[in-house]
N, C-alpha and C positions, 0 to 999 in steps of 0.2 A: 210626249208620253214617257220616253226613257232617257235618263241621264246616266251616261257611262262615266264613272269616276275613277281616276287612276292617280294615286300618289306615287311620286317618282323619287328615287334616291340612287344616284350613281349607276344608272342603267340606260341603255339606248332603247327607246320604246317605239322606234319608227315602224318596224314590221308589225308589232302588236296593234298599233293604232290604225295602220292602213287596213289590216284585216278586219278589225272591228267596224271601221268606217264603211268598208265595202259591204259587209254583211248587213249592217243596219240600214244602209241605203236600199239594198235589195228587198228588204221587208216592206218598204213603203211607209213605215211608221215614222212619226216625229221622233227625233233624237238629238242629242248633243253629246260631245265627248269633252269632258273637263279634266285637265291635267294640271297638277300643281307639283312643282319641283321643290323638294325640301332641302334647298341649299346644297345641291350636288357639286362635284368638282366641275371646273370650267369646261373641260373637254366634252362632258356629257350635256351641259346646258347649251353650248354652242350648236351641237348637232340636233338636239331635241327641239330647239326653238323653231326649226324649219317646219314643224308640224302646224304652226300657225297659218300656213298657206292652205291647209285643208279647210273646206267649208264645214261649219258646225263644230269646229274644234277650237277650244281655247286653251292656251298654255301660259301658265303663270309661274314665275320664279320667286322663291322666297330667299331673302338674304341671310336668314338665320334659321337653323334647323329647329323645328318645333315638335318633332316626334310623331310616331305612327297614329296615336289617338287623335291628337289635335288637328293634324292635317286632314284626316277623314271627316271630322266635324266641319272643318272649313270648306271642304269640297261640297258638302251638302248645303251649307249656307249659300253657296254660289250657284247651286243647281236650280233648274227651272221646272223640272217635270215631276210627275207623281211617283214614278218608279225609279229607284236608284240601284244601279248595278256597279258594285265595287270589284275592282280587279287589281291584283298586285302587278307591279311593273315588270317583274321577271317571269311573266306568263307567256305561254305560246298556245294559241287557239288550236284545238285538236279536231273539232267537228265543223263541217261547212255550214251547218244549221245552228251554230252556237247561240246566236242572238235570237233566232226564231224559237228555239226551245225555251228560252227564258220568257219571251213574250207570250208563248202559249201557256205558261205557268202563272201569268198574272190573274189573280182571282181574289178580289176584295183586299182586305188587309192580310198580308202574309210576308214571311221570310223564306226565301228559296236558296238552297245551297247546291252548287253544281259539282263540287268535289275537286280533287287534285290528283294528278298523275306525275310520274317520273319516267325518264327514258328507260326502256327495258334492258338495255345493255349497260353494264356498270362502266364507270369512267375508266379510261385507259390510264389516267394518272391517279395513283392511289391516294394522293393528297386530297382528293374530293370524295373518297369512298365512304367515309363515315356519314356525311350528309345524305348521300344517295341511298345508302343502306337503311338509314333511319326512315327516310321518306317512303321507300318501297315497302318496308315491313310495318310501319306504324301509321302512316298518313294515307296511303292509297287504299280506299275501301269503296266497293260498289254502293250505289244508292240504297239498295235493299238492306244492307248491313247498317249503314248510317241511320236509316229510318227506325232501327230498333231502339236506339237511344239518341233521338234527334238533336237535343240541345247539347249533349255531351260531345257530339261529333262536329260541332260548329267550328268553321275556320273562316277567317276574313279574306282569304286570298281570292275568293270567287263566289260572291253571293249577291242576291237581289233582295231589296227590302222596300216596302211601301213607305213613302215619306211620312205618312201619318203615324206609323210605328216609330220611325227614327226620331221624330220630334219629341216623343215621350222617353225614348231610351237611346241615349247617345254614348259614344265612346268615352270612357272615364279618363279625363285628361291628367289625373294623378299619375297615370302610367306614361312616363316620359321615355324610358329606355325600351329596348327591344324585348318583346315576349309577353305572352299571356293577356294582351289586351283582348284577344278573341275569346279566351276563357272567361274573362269577366263579362264581356258583352253577351255571350251565350247564357251565362248564369243569370244576368239581369233580365234577359228575355224570358227565361224559365220562371223567375220569381214573379213576373207579370203575366204568367200563364199564356205566353205566346209560343206556340209550337212551331218548330222549324220543319219545313218540308225539304227533303233531299231528292234531287233528280240526278240522272246520269248525264252530266254535262261538264266533264272535267276540263281543266286546262293543265298543260304540262308545265311543271316548275323547272325552268331552265337556268335559274340563277344559283347554281350550286356554289357553296362556299368551301374553302379549304377546311381540312380537319381542325386546324387551329382556330380559324374564324368561327366555325360552327360551334366548337366547344365554348369559346368566349361568349357567343350570343346565347348559348344555353345557360351559362352562368348569369348573364344579364336577366334572362327570363326567370330564373330561380329567385333572384333578388326581387323582381317584380311580384313573384308568387308570395314571397314573405310579406310584402306590402298588402297584397290582396287579403291574405289571411288575417293580418292585423286589423284591417278595416272591416272585415266581415265576421270577426269574432270566431265563435265556434259553430257556425252554421253547418249542421250535419250533412246537408245535401251537397254543399260545396266540397267538403272533405271527402265524401263518398265518391263524387264524380272525378276527383283528381287523385289518382292512386298514390302518388308520392306524398301528398299531404296526409293521407291516412297513415302511412308508415311513420311520417314525421311526428304526428300527434301521438301515435302509439309509443314511440321511443321517448317522447317527452313525458307522457303520462306515467310510464314505467321507470322513469329516471335512468334509462339506458342511453340517453342522448350524449352524455359525456363519454361513454365508452365508444359510441359510433364516431364522435369527433376525434377521439384518440386514434382509433383504427384508421380513420381517413388520413390523418397526418402521416401515418406510417406507410399506408398503401398508395397514397396519391401519386407519387412518382412512377410506380409500377403501372397503375391504371392508365395514367397519362401516356406512357410509352406504348402500351398496347393499343390505345385509341388512335395514336398517331401512326401506327404501323400499317402494313399492307393487308392485314387480316383482322380488323377490329370486330369486336362482338358486342351486340347490344346489351348483353348481360353486364359486361364491364362498364358500359355507358350508364346503365341504370344505377350501378353501385357508385359510380363517380357522382352522379346527380344527387343521390340520397346523402352521401357523405358531405358534399358541398353544402346542401341545404341545411343539414344539421349543424354545420360549422359556422353558419352566418350569425 
């Protein structure tokens, strides 16, 4: 009935898999847990391969990193059941009925998103504060808010999809680096008139990255966004749904983009210093992203 699919990269998933295995077993439903490691460092692979000892769990290691889109498509090709539950490896299960809530949402062809949470207390080390702040302010939303614009609120870290839909709309494997594969997947669902249902069933994102790592991954995501824009031309819905693209297109249309690039070259060191400090502000983060995108 349910295939739980977890792509792994440089993270210990022992606790996550044990919790999922226990909850799925308690429901009495047919299930499997499939894990593919995307060429992690050796220390993670040695520890995680112990998961093979669990019943209904398969653990596969790739020798070459294939990226976030391709590994998810591969997980589905190896899955056996009708319902596919995707979870990021750096997740912590928050609710004792997490699996049960998803199974209760199985209804014909559908896509169901559970949401994302972060720890309520900010990290004691300010090196992790930017990621935590962004997550708390921008990513954590109750289901009733996410359902107002369901496709725009789509995230791949915690969602269930029927196989019949996924076989029509897969992750775009042109997206090889980090970032915005979920944006494109949600947009493809929308183009095919598939509405996403949001429920209150979040996981806690525990894999915080340092300020430096988070900013670098943000830049990777912006480069992916440029690829998405190029491949999708001037589709107005895509530009409307992704706010930063709207600003980018405005500056390009009004020929102000060179001014933005010039200003970014001047202010980038100052913005960077503020984002790396003890009191980063998302306003400066937004300015940095816009300047970087316009400079690509």
